[in-house]
C-alpha positions as CSV (number, residue, x, y, z in Angstrom):
1,Q,-76.5,37.3,-17.7
2,V,-73.7,37.7,-20.2
3,Q,-74.8,39.8,-23.1
4,L,-73.0,41.1,-26.3
5,V,-74.8,43.6,-28.5
6,E,-73.4,44.5,-31.8
7,S,-74.3,47.6,-33.8
8,G,-73.0,49.7,-36.7
9,G,-73.6,47.5,-39.6
10,G,-75.3,48.7,-42.8
11,L,-75.0,49.2,-46.6
12,V,-71.9,50.8,-47.8
13,Q,-70.2,51.2,-51.3
14,P,-66.9,49.5,-52.1
15,G,-64.1,51.6,-50.7
16,G,-66.3,53.0,-47.9
17,S,-66.0,52.7,-44.2
18,L,-68.0,51.5,-41.2
19,K,-67.3,51.3,-37.5
20,L,-68.8,48.4,-35.6
21,S,-69.4,48.4,-31.8
22,C,-70.0,45.6,-29.4
23,V,-71.3,46.5,-25.9
24,A,-70.7,43.8,-23.3
25,S,-72.2,43.1,-20.0
26,G,-72.4,40.4,-17.3
27,F,-68.7,39.7,-16.9
28,T,-65.4,41.3,-16.1
29,F,-64.7,42.8,-19.4
30,N,-61.1,43.9,-19.0
31,R,-60.0,40.4,-18.0
32,H,-61.2,38.8,-21.3
33,A,-59.9,39.1,-24.8
34,M,-62.6,40.0,-27.3
35,G,-63.0,39.0,-30.9
36,W,-64.8,39.9,-34.1
37,Y,-66.0,37.1,-36.4
38,R,-68.0,37.1,-39.6
39,Q,-70.2,34.6,-41.3
40,T,-71.9,34.3,-44.7
41,P,-74.7,31.8,-45.4
42,G,-73.5,28.2,-45.5
43,K,-70.0,29.2,-44.4
44,Q,-68.1,28.6,-41.1
45,R,-67.7,31.7,-38.9
46,E,-64.3,33.1,-39.4
47,L,-62.0,35.2,-37.2
48,V,-61.7,38.8,-38.4
49,A,-59.8,40.4,-35.6
50,A,-59.3,40.0,-31.9
51,I,-57.8,42.1,-29.0
52,T,-56.7,41.3,-25.5
53,G,-57.3,43.4,-22.5
54,G,-53.7,44.5,-22.9
55,H,-54.4,45.6,-26.4
56,T,-52.5,42.8,-28.2
57,T,-54.3,42.3,-31.6
58,T,-54.5,39.8,-34.3
59,Y,-56.1,40.1,-37.8
60,A,-57.1,37.9,-40.6
61,D,-54.8,38.2,-43.6
62,S,-57.8,39.4,-45.7
63,V,-58.3,42.5,-43.5
64,K,-54.9,43.5,-42.5
65,G,-54.1,47.1,-43.3
66,R,-57.9,47.8,-43.7
67,F,-59.5,47.0,-40.3
68,T,-58.6,48.1,-36.9
69,V,-59.8,46.5,-33.7
70,S,-59.8,48.5,-30.5
71,R,-61.5,48.5,-27.0
72,D,-62.6,50.9,-24.4
73,N,-62.5,49.0,-21.1
74,A,-64.3,51.8,-19.2
75,K,-67.2,51.5,-21.6
76,N,-67.1,47.7,-21.9
77,T,-67.0,48.1,-25.6
78,V,-65.0,46.7,-28.4
79,Y,-64.9,48.3,-31.9
80,L,-64.0,47.3,-35.4
81,Q,-63.1,50.1,-37.7
82,M,-63.5,48.9,-41.3
83,N,-61.9,50.9,-44.1
84,S,-61.5,50.3,-47.8
85,L,-64.4,47.8,-47.7
86,E,-64.8,45.3,-50.5
87,P,-67.8,43.2,-51.6
88,E,-66.0,40.2,-50.1
89,D,-66.4,41.8,-46.7
90,T,-70.1,41.3,-46.8
91,A,-71.2,39.2,-43.9
92,V,-72.9,39.2,-40.5
93,Y,-70.3,40.3,-38.0
94,Y,-70.4,38.8,-34.5
95,C,-68.7,39.7,-31.2
96,N,-67.2,37.0,-29.0
97,I,-65.8,36.6,-25.5
98,Y,-62.5,34.7,-25.2
99,A,-62.1,32.4,-22.2
100,G,-59.5,34.6,-20.7
101,D,-57.1,37.5,-21.6
102,S,-55.5,35.4,-24.3
103,L,-56.3,34.8,-28.0
104,R,-55.9,31.1,-27.7
105,F,-59.4,30.0,-26.6
106,R,-62.6,31.7,-27.4
107,S,-66.0,31.0,-25.7
108,D,-69.4,30.0,-27.1
109,V,-70.8,33.4,-26.2
110,W,-71.9,35.4,-29.1
111,G,-74.0,38.5,-29.8
112,Q,-76.8,38.5,-32.4
113,G,-74.6,40.0,-35.1
114,T,-74.8,43.0,-37.3
115,L,-75.0,42.8,-41.0
116,V,-72.5,44.5,-43.2
117,T,-73.3,44.7,-46.9
118,V,-70.7,46.1,-49.3
119,S,-72.2,46.8,-52.7
120,S,-72.5,49.4,-55.4
């Protein structure tokens, strides 16, 4: 059974930091790119950042310079370090498996999400 479990969300003040984790199981982790997406009520889920097994990364323009995606293949875990958080970053953050070790095609496999709330 393929499973993705996100954690690390919470309430943080503007300018603060959080580090999200996604622990994966049930597939060959290092042969798939992994992505972070976020969603607010009534909105489409949007790409935040993604990383291949070879550590090639991509970021949404809105988070470039503030967020860093990384992975530890030995731990089957992908991370999202979020710095200089803004209220606009408030969303449920989801982990996703890509179809292969490429950022072109993602899958329909998602975790349950972790809520990030940025507010003073």
